[in-house]
C-alpha positions as a Markdown table, in Angstrom:
| # | Residue | x | y | z |
|---|---|---|---|---|
| 1 | Unk | 18.0 | 22.7 | -4.7 |
| 2 | Unk | 20.3 | 25.4 | -5.9 |
| 3 | Unk | 23.8 | 25.7 | -4.4 |
| 4 | Unk | 23.1 | 29.3 | -3.6 |
| 5 | Unk | 20.1 | 28.4 | -1.6 |
| 6 | Unk | 22.1 | 26.1 | 0.7 |
| 7 | Unk | 25.0 | 28.5 | 1.1 |
| 8 | Unk | 23.0 | 30.4 | 3.7 |
| 9 | Unk | 21.8 | 27.2 | 5.4 |
| 10 | Unk | 25.4 | 26.1 | 5.9 |
| 11 | Unk | 26.1 | 29.4 | 7.8 |
| 12 | Unk | 23.1 | 29.0 | 10.0 |
| 13 | Unk | 22.6 | 25.3 | 10.6 |
| 14 | Unk | 25.0 | 22.6 | 11.7 |
| 15 | Unk | 26.3 | 20.8 | 8.6 |
| 16 | Unk | 24.9 | 17.4 | 9.6 |
| 17 | Unk | 21.4 | 18.7 | 10.2 |
| 18 | Unk | 21.4 | 20.7 | 7.0 |
| 19 | Unk | 22.5 | 17.7 | 4.9 |
| 20 | Unk | 19.8 | 15.6 | 6.6 |
| 21 | Unk | 17.1 | 18.1 | 5.7 |
| 22 | Unk | 18.4 | 18.3 | 2.1 |
| 23 | Unk | 18.3 | 14.5 | 1.7 |
| 24 | Unk | 14.9 | 14.2 | 3.4 |
| 25 | Unk | 13.3 | 16.9 | 1.2 |
| 26 | Unk | 14.5 | 15.1 | -2.0 |
| 27 | Unk | 13.3 | 11.5 | -2.1 |
| 28 | Unk | 12.1 | 11.1 | -5.8 |
| 29 | Unk | 14.0 | 11.0 | -9.1 |
| 30 | Unk | 13.0 | 10.6 | -12.7 |
| 31 | Unk | 13.0 | 6.9 | -13.5 |
| 32 | Unk | 10.9 | 4.1 | -15.1 |
| 33 | Unk | 9.3 | 1.0 | -13.5 |
| 34 | Unk | 11.4 | -2.1 | -13.8 |
| 35 | Unk | 8.7 | -4.0 | -15.8 |
| 36 | Unk | 8.5 | -1.2 | -18.4 |
| 37 | Unk | 10.5 | -1.8 | -21.6 |
| 38 | Unk | 12.2 | 1.6 | -21.3 |
| 39 | Unk | 13.9 | 0.5 | -18.0 |
| 40 | Unk | 16.1 | -2.0 | -19.8 |
| 41 | Unk | 15.8 | -4.4 | -16.8 |
| 42 | Unk | 16.3 | -8.1 | -17.6 |
| 43 | Unk | 17.2 | -10.0 | -14.3 |
| 44 | Unk | 14.3 | -12.4 | -13.7 |
| 45 | Unk | 16.2 | -15.3 | -12.2 |
| 46 | Unk | 13.8 | -15.5 | -9.3 |
| 47 | Unk | 11.0 | -16.4 | -11.7 |
| 48 | Unk | 12.8 | -19.6 | -12.7 |
| 49 | Unk | 12.7 | -20.7 | -9.0 |
| 50 | Unk | 9.1 | -19.8 | -8.9 |
| 51 | Unk | 8.3 | -22.0 | -11.9 |
| 52 | Unk | 10.2 | -25.0 | -10.3 |
| 53 | Unk | 8.1 | -24.6 | -7.1 |
| 54 | Unk | 4.7 | -24.1 | -8.9 |
| 55 | Unk | 5.0 | -26.7 | -11.6 |
| 56 | Unk | 4.2 | -29.8 | -9.3 |
| 57 | Unk | 1.3 | -28.1 | -7.5 |
| 58 | Unk | -0.5 | -26.4 | -10.3 |
| 59 | Unk | -2.2 | -29.4 | -11.9 |
| 60 | Unk | -3.7 | -30.6 | -8.6 |
| 61 | Unk | -5.2 | -27.2 | -7.9 |
| 62 | Unk | -6.6 | -26.4 | -11.4 |
| 63 | Unk | -10.1 | -25.0 | -11.4 |
| 64 | Unk | -12.8 | -27.5 | -12.5 |
| 65 | Unk | -15.5 | -25.9 | -14.7 |
| 66 | Unk | -16.9 | -29.4 | -15.3 |
| 67 | Unk | -17.6 | -29.9 | -11.6 |
| 68 | Unk | -18.8 | -26.4 | -10.7 |
| 69 | Unk | -20.0 | -25.1 | -14.0 |
| 70 | Unk | -19.4 | -21.5 | -15.1 |
| 71 | Unk | -19.5 | -19.4 | -11.9 |
| 72 | Unk | -18.3 | -16.1 | -13.3 |
| 73 | Unk | -21.1 | -13.5 | -12.8 |
| 74 | Unk | -20.2 | -9.9 | -13.5 |
| 75 | Unk | -23.5 | -8.7 | -12.1 |
| 76 | Unk | -22.8 | -10.2 | -8.7 |
| 77 | Unk | -19.7 | -8.0 | -8.5 |
| 78 | Unk | -21.9 | -4.9 | -8.3 |
| 79 | Unk | -23.5 | -6.3 | -5.1 |
| 80 | Unk | -20.1 | -6.4 | -3.5 |
| 81 | Unk | -20.1 | -2.6 | -3.4 |
| 82 | Unk | -23.8 | -1.8 | -3.1 |
| 83 | Unk | -26.5 | -3.4 | -0.9 |
| 84 | Unk | -28.8 | -0.5 | -1.7 |
| 85 | Unk | -28.2 | 1.2 | -5.1 |
| 86 | Unk | -29.6 | 4.5 | -3.8 |
| 87 | Unk | -27.2 | 4.6 | -0.8 |
| 88 | Unk | -23.4 | 4.7 | -1.3 |
| 89 | Unk | -22.0 | 5.0 | 2.3 |
| 90 | Unk | -18.4 | 4.0 | 1.3 |
| 91 | Unk | -18.4 | 6.6 | -1.5 |
| 92 | Unk | -19.8 | 9.3 | 0.8 |
| 93 | Unk | -17.0 | 8.4 | 3.3 |
| 94 | Unk | -14.4 | 8.9 | 0.7 |
| 95 | Unk | -15.9 | 12.3 | -0.3 |
| 96 | Unk | -15.8 | 13.4 | 3.3 |
| 97 | Unk | -12.1 | 12.9 | 3.4 |
| 98 | Unk | -11.7 | 16.3 | 1.7 |
| 99 | Unk | -12.5 | 17.9 | 5.1 |
| 100 | Unk | -9.3 | 16.5 | 6.6 |
| 101 | Unk | -7.3 | 17.6 | 3.5 |
| 102 | Unk | -8.5 | 21.2 | 4.0 |
| 103 | Unk | -7.7 | 21.1 | 7.7 |
| 104 | Unk | -4.1 | 20.1 | 7.0 |
| 105 | Unk | -3.7 | 22.7 | 4.3 |
| 106 | Unk | -5.1 | 25.6 | 6.3 |
| 107 | Unk | -3.2 | 24.6 | 9.4 |
| 108 | Unk | 0.0 | 24.8 | 7.4 |
| 109 | Unk | -1.0 | 28.2 | 6.0 |
| 110 | Unk | -1.5 | 29.6 | 9.5 |
| 111 | Unk | 1.9 | 28.1 | 10.6 |
| 112 | Unk | 3.7 | 29.6 | 7.6 |
| 113 | Unk | 2.7 | 33.1 | 8.6 |
| 114 | Unk | 3.2 | 32.6 | 12.3 |
| 115 | Unk | -0.5 | 33.0 | 13.1 |
| 116 | Unk | -0.3 | 29.9 | 15.3 |
| 117 | Unk | 2.7 | 28.4 | 17.1 |
| 118 | Unk | 4.4 | 25.1 | 16.4 |
| 119 | Unk | 3.0 | 23.4 | 19.5 |
| 120 | Unk | -0.6 | 24.4 | 18.5 |
| 121 | Unk | 0.1 | 23.2 | 15.0 |
| 122 | Unk | 1.3 | 19.8 | 16.3 |
| 123 | Unk | -1.9 | 19.5 | 18.4 |
| 124 | Unk | -4.2 | 20.3 | 15.4 |
| 125 | Unk | -2.3 | 17.9 | 13.1 |
| 126 | Unk | -2.4 | 15.2 | 15.7 |
| 127 | Unk | -6.2 | 15.5 | 16.2 |
| 128 | Unk | -6.7 | 15.7 | 12.4 |
| 129 | Unk | -4.5 | 12.6 | 11.7 |
| 130 | Unk | -6.2 | 10.6 | 14.6 |
| 131 | Unk | -9.6 | 11.5 | 13.2 |
| 132 | Unk | -8.5 | 10.3 | 9.7 |
| 133 | Unk | -7.9 | 6.9 | 11.2 |
| 134 | Unk | -10.8 | 6.6 | 13.6 |
| 135 | Unk | -13.7 | 8.4 | 11.9 |
| 136 | Unk | -14.0 | 5.8 | 9.1 |
| 137 | Unk | -13.8 | 3.0 | 11.7 |
| 138 | Unk | -16.7 | 4.5 | 13.7 |
| 139 | Unk | -18.7 | 5.0 | 10.5 |
| 140 | Unk | -18.2 | 1.5 | 9.2 |
| 141 | Unk | -19.1 | -0.1 | 12.6 |
| 142 | Unk | -22.3 | 2.0 | 12.9 |
| 143 | Unk | -23.6 | 1.9 | 9.3 |
| 144 | Unk | -24.7 | -1.6 | 8.5 |
| 145 | Unk | -25.3 | -1.0 | 4.7 |
| 146 | Unk | -21.5 | -0.8 | 4.1 |
| 147 | Unk | -20.3 | -4.1 | 2.4 |
| 148 | Unk | -17.0 | -5.6 | 3.4 |
| 149 | Unk | -15.5 | -4.8 | 0.0 |
| 150 | Unk | -16.7 | -1.2 | 0.1 |
| 151 | Unk | -15.4 | -0.9 | 3.7 |
| 152 | Unk | -11.9 | -2.2 | 2.6 |
| 153 | Unk | -11.7 | 0.4 | -0.2 |
| 154 | Unk | -12.9 | 3.2 | 2.0 |
| 155 | Unk | -10.4 | 2.3 | 4.7 |
| 156 | Unk | -7.6 | 2.0 | 2.1 |
| 157 | Unk | -8.3 | 5.5 | 0.9 |
| 158 | Unk | -8.2 | 6.8 | 4.5 |
| 159 | Unk | -5.0 | 4.9 | 5.3 |
| 160 | Unk | -3.3 | 6.4 | 2.2 |
| 161 | Unk | -4.5 | 9.8 | 3.2 |
| 162 | Unk | -3.2 | 9.4 | 6.7 |
| 163 | Unk | 0.3 | 8.6 | 5.4 |
| 164 | Unk | 0.2 | 11.5 | 2.9 |
| 165 | Unk | -0.9 | 14.1 | 5.4 |
| 166 | Unk | 1.7 | 12.9 | 7.9 |
| 167 | Unk | 4.4 | 13.4 | 5.2 |
| 168 | Unk | 2.9 | 16.8 | 4.2 |
| 169 | Unk | 3.1 | 17.9 | 7.9 |
| 170 | Unk | 6.7 | 16.7 | 8.2 |
| 171 | Unk | 8.1 | 18.3 | 5.0 |
| 172 | Unk | 6.5 | 21.7 | 5.6 |
| 173 | Unk | 7.9 | 21.6 | 9.2 |
| 174 | Unk | 11.4 | 20.9 | 7.7 |
| 175 | Unk | 10.9 | 23.8 | 5.3 |
| 176 | Unk | 10.1 | 26.2 | 8.2 |
| 177 | Unk | 13.1 | 25.0 | 10.1 |
| 178 | Unk | 15.4 | 25.9 | 7.2 |
| 179 | Unk | 13.5 | 29.1 | 6.6 |
| 180 | Unk | 14.0 | 30.1 | 10.2 |
| 181 | Unk | 17.7 | 29.5 | 9.7 |
| 182 | Unk | 17.5 | 32.2 | 7.0 |
| 183 | Unk | 17.8 | 30.0 | 4.0 |
| 184 | Unk | 17.2 | 31.9 | 0.7 |
| 185 | Unk | 15.3 | 29.3 | -1.2 |
| 186 | Unk | 13.4 | 26.0 | -0.6 |
| 187 | Unk | 13.2 | 24.8 | -4.2 |
| 188 | Unk | 14.8 | 21.9 | -6.0 |
| 189 | Unk | 15.3 | 21.6 | -9.7 |
| 190 | Unk | 12.6 | 19.9 | -11.8 |
| 191 | Unk | 13.6 | 17.3 | -14.3 |
| 192 | Unk | 12.2 | 19.7 | -17.0 |
| 193 | Unk | 14.1 | 23.0 | -17.0 |
| 194 | Unk | 11.0 | 24.8 | -18.5 |
| 195 | Unk | 9.0 | 24.5 | -15.3 |
| 196 | Unk | 9.3 | 27.1 | -12.6 |
| 197 | Unk | 10.4 | 26.3 | -9.1 |
| 198 | Unk | 8.1 | 26.2 | -6.1 |
| 199 | Unk | 9.4 | 28.0 | -2.9 |
| 200 | Unk | 8.0 | 27.6 | 0.6 |
| 201 | Unk | 5.4 | 28.9 | 1.5 |
| 202 | Unk | 4.3 | 29.2 | -2.2 |
| 203 | Unk | 3.5 | 25.4 | -2.2 |
| 204 | Unk | 0.6 | 25.8 | 0.3 |
| 205 | Unk | -2.1 | 26.0 | -2.4 |
| 206 | Unk | -5.1 | 23.9 | -3.3 |
| 207 | Unk | -3.6 | 22.8 | -6.6 |
| 208 | Unk | -0.3 | 21.7 | -5.0 |
| 209 | Unk | -2.2 | 19.8 | -2.2 |
| 210 | Unk | -4.5 | 17.9 | -4.5 |
| 211 | Unk | -1.7 | 17.1 | -6.9 |
| 212 | Unk | 0.0 | 15.4 | -4.0 |
| 213 | Unk | -3.2 | 13.7 | -2.9 |
| 214 | Unk | -3.7 | 12.1 | -6.3 |
| 215 | Unk | 0.0 | 11.5 | -7.1 |
| 216 | Unk | 1.2 | 7.9 | -6.9 |
| 217 | Unk | 3.4 | 8.5 | -3.9 |
| 218 | Unk | 3.1 | 8.8 | -0.1 |
| 219 | Unk | 6.1 | 11.2 | 0.4 |
| 220 | Unk | 5.6 | 14.9 | -0.2 |
| 221 | Unk | 8.0 | 17.2 | -2.0 |
| 222 | Unk | 7.8 | 20.8 | -3.0 |
| 223 | Unk | 8.8 | 20.0 | -6.5 |
| 224 | Unk | 8.2 | 16.4 | -7.8 |
| 225 | Unk | 10.2 | 15.2 | -10.8 |
| 226 | Unk | 8.0 | 15.5 | -13.8 |
| 227 | Unk | 8.0 | 13.7 | -17.2 |
| 228 | Unk | 8.2 | 16.1 | -20.2 |
| 229 | Unk | 4.9 | 14.9 | -21.9 |
| 230 | Unk | 2.1 | 12.4 | -21.7 |
| 231 | Unk | 2.8 | 9.3 | -23.8 |
| 232 | Unk | -0.6 | 8.4 | -25.3 |
| 233 | Unk | 0.4 | 4.9 | -26.4 |
| 234 | Unk | 1.9 | 4.1 | -23.0 |
| 235 | Unk | -1.3 | 5.4 | -21.3 |
| 236 | Unk | -3.6 | 3.3 | -23.5 |
| 237 | Unk | -1.6 | 0.2 | -22.9 |
| 238 | Unk | -1.8 | 0.7 | -19.1 |
| 239 | Unk | -5.5 | 1.3 | -19.4 |
| 240 | Unk | -6.1 | -1.9 | -21.4 |
| 241 | Unk | -4.0 | -3.8 | -18.8 |
| 242 | Unk | -6.1 | -2.3 | -16.0 |
| 243 | Unk | -9.4 | -3.4 | -17.6 |
| 244 | Unk | -8.2 | -6.8 | -18.7 |
| 245 | Unk | -6.6 | -7.8 | -15.4 |
| 246 | Unk | -9.5 | -6.5 | -13.4 |
| 247 | Unk | -11.8 | -8.8 | -15.3 |
| 248 | Unk | -9.3 | -11.7 | -15.0 |
| 249 | Unk | -9.1 | -11.1 | -11.2 |
| 250 | Unk | -12.9 | -11.2 | -10.8 |
| 251 | Unk | -13.2 | -14.3 | -13.0 |
| 252 | Unk | -10.5 | -16.2 | -11.1 |
| 253 | Unk | -12.0 | -15.3 | -7.7 |
| 254 | Unk | -15.5 | -16.4 | -8.7 |
| 255 | Unk | -14.5 | -19.5 | -10.7 |
| 256 | Unk | -11.5 | -20.8 | -8.7 |
| 257 | Unk | -11.1 | -19.3 | -5.3 |
| 258 | Unk | -14.7 | -19.0 | -3.9 |
| 259 | Unk | -15.6 | -22.8 | -4.5 |
| 260 | Unk | -12.3 | -23.8 | -2.9 |
| 261 | Unk | -13.0 | -21.6 | 0.2 |
| 262 | Unk | -16.6 | -22.9 | 0.5 |
| 263 | Unk | -15.4 | -26.5 | 0.3 |
| 264 | Unk | -12.9 | -25.7 | 3.1 |
| 265 | Unk | -15.5 | -24.8 | 5.7 |
| 266 | Unk | -16.6 | -28.3 | 6.6 |
| 267 | Unk | -13.1 | -29.7 | 7.3 |
| 268 | Unk | -12.6 | -26.7 | 9.6 |
| 269 | Unk | -15.9 | -27.3 | 11.4 |
| 270 | Unk | -15.1 | -31.1 | 11.8 |
| 271 | Unk | -11.5 | -30.3 | 12.7 |
| 272 | Unk | -10.4 | -32.8 | 10.1 |
| 273 | Unk | -6.7 | -31.8 | 10.0 |
| 274 | Unk | -5.7 | -33.9 | 6.9 |
| 275 | Unk | -8.4 | -32.4 | 4.8 |
| 276 | Unk | -7.7 | -28.9 | 6.3 |
| 277 | Unk | -4.1 | -29.2 | 5.0 |
| 278 | Unk | -5.3 | -30.5 | 1.6 |
| 279 | Unk | -7.7 | -27.5 | 1.3 |
| 280 | Unk | -5.0 | -25.1 | 2.4 |
| 281 | Unk | -2.7 | -26.4 | -0.4 |
| 282 | Unk | -5.5 | -26.2 | -2.9 |
| 283 | Unk | -6.3 | -22.6 | -1.9 |
| 284 | Unk | -2.6 | -21.6 | -2.0 |
| 285 | Unk | -2.3 | -21.8 | -5.8 |
| 286 | Unk | -5.3 | -19.6 | -6.8 |
| 287 | Unk | -4.6 | -17.2 | -3.9 |
| 288 | Unk | -1.0 | -16.8 | -5.1 |
| 289 | Unk | -1.9 | -16.3 | -8.8 |
| 290 | Unk | -4.5 | -13.7 | -7.8 |
| 291 | Unk | -1.9 | -11.9 | -5.6 |
| 292 | Unk | 0.6 | -11.8 | -8.5 |
| 293 | Unk | -2.0 | -10.5 | -10.9 |
| 294 | Unk | -3.1 | -7.9 | -8.3 |
| 295 | Unk | 0.5 | -6.8 | -7.9 |
| 296 | Unk | 0.9 | -6.2 | -11.6 |
| 297 | Unk | -2.5 | -4.6 | -12.0 |
| 298 | Unk | -2.0 | -2.2 | -9.1 |
| 299 | Unk | 1.7 | -1.5 | -8.9 |
| 300 | Unk | 2.6 | -1.5 | -12.6 |
| 301 | Unk | -0.6 | -0.9 | -14.6 |
| 302 | Unk | -2.6 | 1.4 | -12.3 |
| 303 | Unk | 0.1 | 3.4 | -10.7 |
| 304 | Unk | 1.9 | 3.9 | -14.0 |
| 305 | Unk | -1.4 | 5.0 | -15.6 |
| 306 | Unk | -2.0 | 7.6 | -12.9 |
| 307 | Unk | 1.7 | 8.7 | -13.0 |
| 308 | Unk | 1.6 | 9.1 | -16.8 |
| 309 | Unk | -1.7 | 11.1 | -16.6 |
| 310 | Unk | -0.2 | 13.4 | -14.0 |
| 311 | Unk | 3.3 | 13.5 | -15.6 |
| 312 | Unk | 4.7 | 12.2 | -12.3 |
| 313 | Unk | 8.3 | 11.3 | -13.1 |
| 314 | Unk | 9.3 | 8.8 | -10.4 |
| 315 | Unk | 7.9 | 5.4 | -11.5 |
| 316 | Unk | 9.8 | 3.3 | -8.9 |
| 317 | Unk | 6.8 | 1.7 | -7.4 |
| 318 | Unk | 8.6 | -1.7 | -6.8 |
| 319 | Unk | 12.0 | -3.2 | -7.2 |
| 320 | Unk | 13.1 | -6.7 | -8.0 |
| 321 | Unk | 11.4 | -8.4 | -5.1 |
| 322 | Unk | 11.0 | -11.6 | -7.2 |
| 323 | Unk | 14.8 | -12.1 | -6.8 |
| 324 | Unk | 14.6 | -11.8 | -3.0 |
| 325 | Unk | 16.9 | -14.2 | -1.1 |
| 326 | Unk | 15.7 | -13.0 | 2.3 |
| 327 | Unk | 12.3 | -12.0 | 3.8 |
| 328 | Unk | 13.7 | -8.6 | 4.7 |
| 329 | Unk | 14.7 | -7.9 | 1.1 |
| 330 | Unk | 11.2 | -8.8 | -0.1 |
| 331 | Unk | 9.5 | -6.4 | 2.3 |
| 332 | Unk | 12.0 | -3.6 | 1.4 |
| 333 | Unk | 11.3 | -3.9 | -2.4 |
| 334 | Unk | 7.8 | -5.1 | -3.2 |
| 335 | Unk | 6.0 | -1.9 | -2.1 |
| 336 | Unk | 8.4 | 1.1 | -2.6 |
| 337 | Unk | 5.9 | 3.9 | -1.8 |
| 338 | Unk | 5.2 | 2.4 | 1.7 |
| 339 | Unk | 8.8 | 1.4 | 2.2 |
| 340 | Unk | 10.0 | 4.9 | 1.3 |
| 341 | Unk | 7.5 | 6.5 | 3.7 |
| 342 | Unk | 8.5 | 4.2 | 6.6 |
| 343 | Unk | 12.2 | 4.9 | 6.0 |
| 344 | Unk | 11.8 | 8.7 | 5.6 |
| 345 | Unk | 9.1 | 9.5 | 8.3 |
| 346 | Unk | 9.4 | 6.6 | 10.8 |
| 347 | Unk | 12.6 | 4.5 | 10.7 |
| 348 | Unk | 15.2 | 7.3 | 10.2 |
| 349 | Unk | 13.6 | 9.6 | 12.8 |
| 350 | Unk | 13.8 | 6.8 | 15.3 |
| 351 | Unk | 17.5 | 6.2 | 14.6 |
| 352 | Unk | 18.1 | 10.0 | 15.1 |
| 353 | Unk | 16.5 | 9.7 | 18.5 |
| 354 | Unk | 19.0 | 7.1 | 19.5 |
| 355 | Unk | 17.0 | 3.9 | 18.9 |
| 356 | Unk | 18.8 | 0.8 | 17.6 |
| 357 | Unk | 18.3 | -0.6 | 14.1 |
| 358 | Unk | 16.6 | -3.7 | 15.5 |
| 359 | Unk | 14.1 | -1.6 | 17.5 |
| 360 | Unk | 13.4 | 0.5 | 14.5 |
| 361 | Unk | 12.8 | -2.5 | 12.2 |
| 362 | Unk | 10.5 | -4.1 | 14.8 |
| 363 | Unk | 8.6 | -0.8 | 15.1 |
| 364 | Unk | 8.1 | -0.7 | 11.3 |
| 365 | Unk | 6.7 | -4.2 | 11.3 |
| 366 | Unk | 4.4 | -3.3 | 14.3 |
| 367 | Unk | 2.9 | -0.3 | 12.4 |
| 368 | Unk | 2.6 | -2.4 | 9.2 |
| 369 | Unk | 0.9 | -5.2 | 11.2 |
| 370 | Unk | -1.5 | -2.6 | 12.7 |
| 371 | Unk | -2.5 | -1.3 | 9.3 |
| 372 | Unk | -2.9 | -4.9 | 7.9 |
| 373 | Unk | -5.3 | -5.7 | 10.7 |
| 374 | Unk | -7.0 | -2.3 | 10.4 |
| 375 | Unk | -7.8 | -3.0 | 6.7 |
| 376 | Unk | -9.2 | -6.4 | 7.4 |
| 377 | Unk | -10.9 | -6.6 | 10.8 |
| 378 | Unk | -12.8 | -3.3 | 10.6 |
| 379 | Unk | -14.7 | -4.0 | 7.3 |
| 380 | Unk | -15.4 | -7.6 | 8.5 |
| 381 | Unk | -16.5 | -6.2 | 11.9 |
| 382 | Unk | -14.6 | -8.9 | 13.7 |
| 383 | Unk | -11.3 | -8.6 | 15.5 |
| 384 | Unk | -9.2 | -11.8 | 15.4 |
| 385 | Unk | -5.7 | -10.4 | 14.9 |
| 386 | Unk | -4.7 | -13.0 | 12.3 |
| 387 | Unk | -3.3 | -10.4 | 9.9 |
| 388 | Unk | -1.4 | -8.7 | 12.8 |
| 389 | Unk | 0.1 | -12.0 | 14.0 |
| 390 | Unk | 0.9 | -13.0 | 10.4 |
| 391 | Unk | 2.9 | -9.8 | 9.9 |
| 392 | Unk | 4.7 | -10.1 | 13.3 |
| 393 | Unk | 5.6 | -13.7 | 12.4 |
| 394 | Unk | 7.7 | -12.2 | 9.6 |
| 395 | Unk | 10.3 | -11.2 | 12.1 |
| 396 | Unk | 11.4 | -14.7 | 13.3 |
| 397 | Unk | 10.8 | -16.0 | 9.7 |
| 398 | Unk | 13.2 | -13.3 | 8.4 |
| 399 | Unk | 15.8 | -14.3 | 11.0 |
| 400 | Unk | 15.4 | -18.0 | 10.2 |
| 401 | Unk | 15.6 | -17.6 | 6.4 |
| 402 | Unk | 18.5 | -15.2 | 6.6 |
| 403 | Unk | 20.5 | -17.7 | 8.8 |
| 404 | Unk | 19.6 | -21.0 | 7.2 |
| 405 | Unk | 19.1 | -20.4 | 3.5 |
| 406 | Unk | 21.3 | -18.5 | 0.9 |
| 407 | Unk | 21.2 | -17.9 | -2.8 |
| 408 | Unk | 18.6 | -19.8 | -4.8 |
| 409 | Unk | 17.5 | -21.7 | -1.6 |
| 410 | Unk | 16.8 | -18.4 | 0.1 |
| 411 | Unk | 14.8 | -17.2 | -2.9 |
| 412 | Unk | 12.8 | -20.5 | -2.9 |
| 413 | Unk | 12.1 | -20.1 | 0.8 |
| 414 | Unk | 10.7 | -16.6 | 0.2 |
| 415 | Unk | 8.5 | -17.9 | -2.6 |
| 416 | Unk | 7.2 | -20.8 | -0.4 |
| 417 | Unk | 6.4 | -18.3 | 2.4 |
| 418 | Unk | 4.4 | -16.2 | 0.0 |
| 419 | Unk | 2.5 | -19.2 | -1.5 |
| 420 | Unk | 1.6 | -20.8 | 1.8 |
| 421 | Unk | 1.5 | -17.9 | 4.3 |
| 422 | Unk | -1.3 | -15.9 | 2.8 |
| 423 | Unk | -3.9 | -18.7 | 2.4 |
| 424 | Unk | -3.6 | -19.5 | 6.1 |
| 425 | Unk | -4.7 | -16.0 | 7.1 |
| 426 | Unk | -7.4 | -16.1 | 4.4 |
| 427 | Unk | -8.9 | -19.3 | 5.7 |
| 428 | Unk | -8.8 | -18.1 | 9.3 |
| 429 | Unk | -10.8 | -15.0 | 8.5 |
| 430 | Unk | -13.2 | -16.8 | 6.2 |
| 431 | Unk | -13.8 | -19.5 | 8.8 |
| 432 | Unk | -14.5 | -17.0 | 11.6 |
| 433 | Unk | -16.7 | -14.9 | 9.3 |
| 434 | Unk | -18.6 | -18.0 | 8.2 |
| 435 | Unk | -19.2 | -19.1 | 11.8 |
| 436 | Unk | -20.1 | -15.6 | 13.0 |
| 437 | Unk | -22.6 | -14.8 | 10.2 |
| 438 | Unk | -24.0 | -18.2 | 9.2 |
| 439 | Unk | -23.3 | -20.6 | 12.0 |
| 440 | Unk | -23.5 | -24.1 | 10.7 |
| 441 | Unk | -25.7 | -23.3 | 7.7 |
| 442 | Unk | -24.6 | -23.0 | 4.1 |
| 443 | Unk | -24.5 | -19.3 | 3.0 |
| 444 | Unk | -26.8 | -18.4 | 0.1 |
| 445 | Unk | -24.0 | -16.2 | -1.4 |
| 446 | Unk | -20.2 | -16.7 | -1.4 |
| 447 | Unk | -18.7 | -16.1 | 2.0 |
| 448 | Unk | -17.2 | -12.6 | 2.5 |
| 449 | Unk | -18.9 | -11.5 | -0.7 |
| 450 | Unk | -22.3 | -11.0 | 0.6 |
């Protein structure tokens, strides 16, 4: 923001509170993603540790096309989203989310002109945000034609929307607080000088709202940093990566992961612990490769594609989590949009209310555990809390790794927790889903994909 704009704020607000608002309003800057060549980043020492860990276990877990044949079937993927090609309940659910977007926008418009009080606005926003979370849950539980994959995608959209609308509510409230303190301007400078500034309440438009809804960030600002132009070659490269890695993900899941999961069901039924451990280790490798490919596909290729298309300047969607020497560092750096939202709208407000850092960190893991369980249990229509417990187990694990391991050993411990931890939760959910839907019979279609 301009220095003149804050001169009046300094006269009207306590210095500490004004500085806090200024920092909170500005949480993005013009920068490239680390894996982009333009970033100049070159520290991949954690990848060497990963190679050392993966080298001994990869040959034993390699997919066998001789034993199973070619299982890749692109047509089957369509059935993951549609049971009935004439009914798209998950897509209809996503379209219905526009109702909640409009409620948030028009509530802020009424608040900006004083037509309703702050307390009334808080009540409306609270009801709207609660409905964003629970309306899709009720719909998925009542409509049987929604597939698990379609349900996950719909709930992911609503989860993102919840976080965005919460940020939208907070930032506009901060703007009103500074405006009420007789600040002259609520703008901040764009990265491009040719673009005009947006001043509160001039940001309360449909165009501004939907730019934020589609922008690859969860934190709202009046003026986002913008790139000067759309780089067509960069855009085409990201599009090619998106298409290629999506096909690779589907192929690996069908050819490698699904047979391994299906072969793991009998040891679980027989409670054969030695074979259970063997199947878990066999599942760990394909699950880990798929997770890594998904990370690159989503956080680098997809988010950079959207950012380039929208000229969104802040491309820091992840940091160097592969060099993590502690569990805490990993969770702070692998998903920057979520981490930034938690820090700005959840963790720091708790500290300002007098909470300790430990309580704040525990609360962040609690809300993260809730959303992990929310995104898994509801689409599967079974509540087992495996994802919730897995996330909460990160707290003692983080303490243990931080105390016992350092340097490369700490980095190796983080990699091992990623390789082994996720398959345990996958097998737990698959086993419970298998027992719930098929009993002791062999399913006609791959488990969780039918």
